[in-house]
N, C-alpha and C positions, 0 to 999 in steps of 0.2 A: 448260625449252622446248627444248633443243638435241636431247635424245633424242626428243623427240616429233616434231620437225621432221625428224629423221635417218629416223625410222621411216616417215614419210609420204614422204620422198625415196626411200628403200631400196624402198617399195612402188611408186612410181613407176618406177623404175628397173628394177624385175623384170618389171612388165608391158611395158615398151619392149624388154626383153632377150627376153621370151617371144615378143612379136611378130616380132622378128628371127628368132629362132630355128626359129619355126614355118615362115618362107618360106624359109628356108636351102636346102632341099632342093626349091624350086619352081624353075620356069623365070620368071627376072627378067631384066630390061633392065639392062645394065652397059656402061660406056663410060670413057674417060680424061679426066678434067680437064685433065691435062697429061701428056706422056710420063712413064709409070712412076707415075701419080697416080690409081689406078683409083678409080671410084666407082659406084655401083649405085642402082637404084630404091629400095631398102630403106633405104639411107642416108638417103633424103628422107622416107621414111614415117616412119622413127622419129625423125628431126628436127622434123618437124610434130608428131607426137604429144607429143614431151617439150616443145616450146615451147607448146603449149596447156595441158598439165597444170602445168609448172612456173610459167607466168605466171599461172597461177589460184592456185597455192599461194603465191606471193610477188609480187603485183602491181607492187609498187615496185621489183623487182629487174630490172636491165639483162640483156642479152642477147648471148653471144658463143657462136658456134657454127661449127664446120668447114661444115657445109652451109647456112648462111644468110648473106646479104649483111649485111657489118658495118656496123651504126648506131652512129655515133660518140657517139649521145646516151648510150651506156653509160658513157662516161667522166664522166659527171657524176652517175652514181648510186654511192653507198655499197656496194650489194650487187649482185653480177652473177652469173649462172648463166654458168658457162662450160662447154661440152658437146661431146664428139665422139659422135655418136649411134653409129657403130660405129668403134671404133679396132682397126685391125686388118683394114680392108676387103680387103685382098690374100687373108688367110687364110680370111675369110668367103666370097669369091667362089670359092674353090678347094675348099671344103667342109672347110676345116682348122679345129681347134678354138681356135686363137690369136687371138681377137677378144673384145672387150668393149664394153659400153656404159659410157662414162666421163661423169660428173657431178660438178661441183664448185661449191659455193657460196662466192663470193670476197667477202670483205668488208673494206673499206679495203686493198685490195691484195693479201690473203693469204688462202688458202683455209680455211675454218672448217668446213665438211661436204664430205665426198667420198666417192662411191660408185663402184665397178667391179663390172658385173654380167657373168659369163662363163658363160652357160648350157652352152655345148658342154663347158666343163671343170668343170661342177657347182660353181663358184665365186662367192660373193658377198662382195665386200670392202667394208668399211664404216670410217669414221673421222669423229671429231668433234674440233675443235680442243680441246686439253687433257684429252680424256676417252679418249684411247686408239684404237686401230686393230684390226679384227677380219678374219678370214676363216672364213666359216661358223661364226660364233660364237666361234672360237677366238681370243684375244688375239695380236697380232703382236708380236715382238720380233726386231729385226735380230742377225745374227750378233756375235761378239766378235773375229773375225778382226783382227789387227793387222798382218801381213805380206803383202806382194804375192806373194812367192810361194807358190803353192797358191790363191790366191784364186780362187772362182769367177765366171765371167762368162758371160751368156748371149749369145753369138756362133755365127754359123754356122762361123767359122774364125778363127783367132789369128794376128795378124801376127807375124813372125818376133822382134821386139822383145819381145813378151808371151809367149814361149812357156813362161815360168814360170808362168802363169795356168792355169787349168782351165777349158775351155769347158763349159757345160752348155746343155740345149735352149733355144731361142729362139722364143717365141711372136711373132707378126709384131706384135701390139699392143706399142707401147712401154711404154704404162701397165702391162701386164701384167709386162713385163721388169723394170720399177721396183718392181712389187709382191714379185716375187721377193726382192729385196733386203729389203724391208720385212718379209718372212716368213721371213728367215735361210736361203733356198734358194738365194742368190747373195750375193756379197759386193761385187760392183762392176757397175755400168752406166755406161757413158759414150758421148757422143755429141759429135762435133765438127762440127756445121751448125747454121744457122739453124732452130728449131723453133718450132712454134705452141703457143699457151698451152694450148689445148684438149687437145694430146696428153698433156700432163703434169700439169695442175693438180691432179685427185683423187689422183693418185698421189703427188705431192709432200706431200700431206697424211698418206697413209698412211706414208710414209717418215719424216716428223717424228715421229709419233704413235708409231711403232714403235722410235723411238729412234736411226733412221740419220741420216746427215748428207746433204745434198742442196744442191746450188748449180748454178751454170752451168758451162759446160766450164771456164772460167777461175778458179773457186773464188768467184765473186761471188754475193751473194744473189740470190733468185729474187723477183720482184714481178710481180703480175697486173693484168688489165685495163689494160694499158699502151696506148699510141695504136697501136703496132705490132701488139700482140698476139704478139709473138715474143721468144724469148731464144735466146741463142747456146750451143746444146747444153745437156746436162744430166751432173751428175757425181754419181752416187748411190752410196754406200759404207756398208759397216759403219761404226759411230762412229770406231773406233781406227784405220780404213785411210785416211781422207779425207786427212790431210796427205800420206801417201805417194803416194797416188794423184795428188793435184795435183802434186806433185814430178815424178813420171814424166810424166805426160800433158799438163801445162801447155805445154811446147814445141810439142807437136803441135797443141794447140788454137791456140794462136798462130799458126802455120804454116797452118792449114786457114782462120783468119779472115783471113790476109792474102791468101789466093787467092779471096776473095769481093769 
C-alpha cells in the first residue's frame, strides 16, 4: 500500500511542480508576508491545487501548509499532510533553480512518506518509511565522512570558526539542502533558528531513509504536527559525523536560542 500511495503522491507533486514551473517565466504578483519573507501568487495557486488533490487522496488526514491558515483540528488527526507549495520562493521569484515542492505525510508525529519535486533541477526525490529514499530512481545513501575537517556544507560563506569545512553550492530551498546530505553531496547542514515543520518534514524522511542523522539544532529528536508547528533549527549530517557536529555547534545553538 505504501508504494501505491507514494506513487499517487509523487504524481500529484509532479503536477504541482509542473504548474509552478510553467508559470515561472510569466509575469506574476509577488509581495512580502514579512520583511525578508517573500511570497507570490504561484505559492497560493500551488497550495490550493495540493490541498484539493491531497485531501481527496486521504480525506481523514489533517492539513498544515505554509500558505494556509493553521487549523488546529489537525492536532486530533493521526495522519497530517505537511506541505510547502514552493520551498525556496526567493529562488523561484528570481528565476533560479533552487526551489522545490515539498510534501510529507506524517503519521503519529513522524513522516512516513516524503516527496520533493524540483523541476528546474530535473530532480524528483521520494522516500517511504522503512523502504528507502531515491532521487530520479537512484537510491540515496549518505556519505561515510566521520571528521569535521573537510566536511562539505551548503552555505554562501563559512564563518571563521568553520574554515576547516568546505562550502558547496547552496539552493535557497532548505529541503533541497537537506536532501544534498541524504544524497551524499554534502556532509553537514545546520541552522540555528526556529523553523517551520513544512520546511523540513519531507527532507527529514529522505535523510533518515538514506542513513543520515537528523535532529534539531541541539541534538534533540524532531517531532511533527506539534501545536507550534516549529522546531529549533535542524542538524543533518552523515551518520558518523553527528556527534562531532553537535559537540562543535551546540554552544552556538544554545547562544542563538538565548537571543530569542
